[in-house]
C-alpha positions in Angstrom: 114.8 123.1 100.6 112.9 121.1 103.2 111.5 123.9 105.1 109.9 125.5 101.9 107.7 122.4 101.7 108.0 121.9 97.8 110.0 119.7 95.7 113.1 121.0 94.1 112.5 121.9 90.5 115.0 120.3 88.1 117.8 122.6 87.3 116.6 125.7 89.2 119.1 128.3 90.2 118.9 130.2 93.5 118.7 134.0 93.1 121.0 136.4 94.9 118.5 136.2 97.9 117.8 132.5 97.8 119.9 131.8 101.0 116.3 133.0 101.8 114.7 134.7 104.7 113.7 133.0 107.9 111.8 134.3 110.8 110.3 132.7 113.8 107.6 134.3 116.0 105.1 132.7 118.5 105.8 129.3 117.3 105.5 129.9 113.7 108.3 130.0 111.2 108.3 131.8 108.0 110.7 131.1 105.1 111.1 132.9 101.8 113.1 132.0 98.8 113.4 132.6 95.2 114.9 130.6 92.2 115.2 130.9 88.3 114.9 128.6 85.5 115.0 129.0 81.7 111.9 126.8 81.5 108.5 128.2 80.5 106.1 129.3 83.3 103.5 126.8 82.4 106.1 124.0 82.2 107.2 124.8 85.7 103.5 125.1 86.8 102.7 121.7 85.3 105.6 120.2 87.2 104.1 121.3 90.5 100.6 120.3 89.5 99.6 117.7 92.3 103.0 117.6 93.9 101.9 119.9 96.8 99.3 118.5 99.4 96.2 120.4 99.7 97.3 123.0 97.3 95.2 125.0 94.8 96.6 126.0 91.4 95.5 129.2 89.6 96.9 130.1 85.9 96.7 133.5 84.2 97.7 133.7 80.6 97.3 136.5 77.9 98.9 139.4 76.6 102.2 138.1 76.8 101.9 137.4 80.3 101.9 134.1 82.2 101.5 133.7 85.9 100.9 130.4 87.9 100.2 130.6 91.5 100.0 127.6 93.9 98.6 128.1 97.3 97.8 126.2 100.5 96.1 127.6 103.5 96.1 125.2 106.4 95.9 126.6 109.8 99.4 125.5 110.7 100.8 125.6 107.3 100.4 128.3 104.7 102.4 128.1 101.3 102.3 130.7 98.4 104.3 129.6 95.3 104.2 132.2 92.5 105.7 131.4 89.0 106.2 134.4 86.6 108.4 135.3 83.6 111.1 138.1 84.1 110.9 140.0 80.7 114.3 141.6 81.4 116.3 138.2 81.7 113.8 136.0 80.0 114.0 133.7 83.1 111.1 132.2 84.9 111.0 133.0 88.7 109.6 130.6 91.3 109.1 132.7 94.4 108.1 130.7 97.7 106.7 131.9 101.0 105.7 129.4 103.6 104.6 129.9 107.2 104.1 126.9 109.2 103.9 125.8 112.9 107.4 124.6 114.2 
């Protein structure tokens, strides 16, 4: 997933839409994809901690809900990584959106 701008999480599985969505407009490219893993949200968040240049990490935990977000907002490269647990499948979902100058 080179255009996603993140390392591949060990053992992740593409979701049905993980062929992803790509769009190019005015010299900017946007890619969107999602993946699942049986691993815990916080474990996945810890994997990405420090591995995405100039990114900020935020964690929310409580009431049985864990969410990790990792964002980068450079002028020519914006990344949003959201890690959540899907209670219906007990899988952790890794959702990635990146917009960057082509």
